[in-house]
C-alpha positions, 0 to 999 in steps of 0.5 A: 440718270447717267452723266451723259443722259443728264448732260444731254437733258441740260443741253436740250433745256438750254435757251441761251441762244434762243429756241434753236433746235438741238440733237435730242438723243445724243450729242456725242459719239463714243469711240476708242481713241485718245482724242476727240474730234470737235466739229462746229455745230450739228448739221440738220441733215446729219445725225438728227436723222441718222443718229450717227455723226457724219452719216445721212438718213440713208446711212451713207457718209456725208461729204465732210465725213468722207474726207475725214474718213480718208484722213483717219484711214491714213492713220489706221482709223475710221470715223466709227473709232473716234470720239466726236461732238460739236462745240455748238450744241444748237443746229445753226442755219445762220453761220453768223451765230456760230461764234456766239453759240459756240462760246455759250455752249462751251460749258456743255462741251467741257462737261462732255470732255471731262467724262471721256478718256481723251486728252487730245482735242481736235477742233475742226475749223475756226469757231471751235478752235476760238472757243476752246482757246478762248481767243479771237483768231485773225488768221486761222492758218497760224493755228492749224497743226500747232499744239496748244494746252488748255486746262479743264477741271484741273486736267491739261488737254492738248488742242490740235486744230485742223482744217475743216474736212469739207470737200469745199475747203481746198485745205480740207484733205491735203493740208490736214494729212501732215496734221493727222500724222502728228496726231498719230504720233501723239 
């Protein structure tokens, strides 16, 4: 069994957070970039039904995917070019569980990252940023767009937090543009 299939099997067997549903087939999108975008948790109408990150069952980009696609297009990429996964591997309906479940899933995330050529981690939002940095953040704006370093299995990774690209987030597009310029130059 290859590493990704074994890891997905381990994710599917996990019950630390209770019996929350998970993606059954894959929880990572393979790309060709030197970075991986890390979301919060899988959306129940996302790749559970489409089998593609950011796409719905009709194979159309979901709202956050459209914003992320515009940001990526600004630097000459598309969603199909990037590595992507979520910090939390469970499908969370109660957002109050997100922080706890993200911490619980961190070993799975680290194993996914170890298997990739990426050395830049781009967390989308507070929960994945807190989990990756191992700290409680009071004001997310103080961390967005700044570069941090973490060590995973004796390798150093750069962490560049972004605002979640939800169209409901007023900072999701406009305030991420300069961060994606930094990402392009990294």
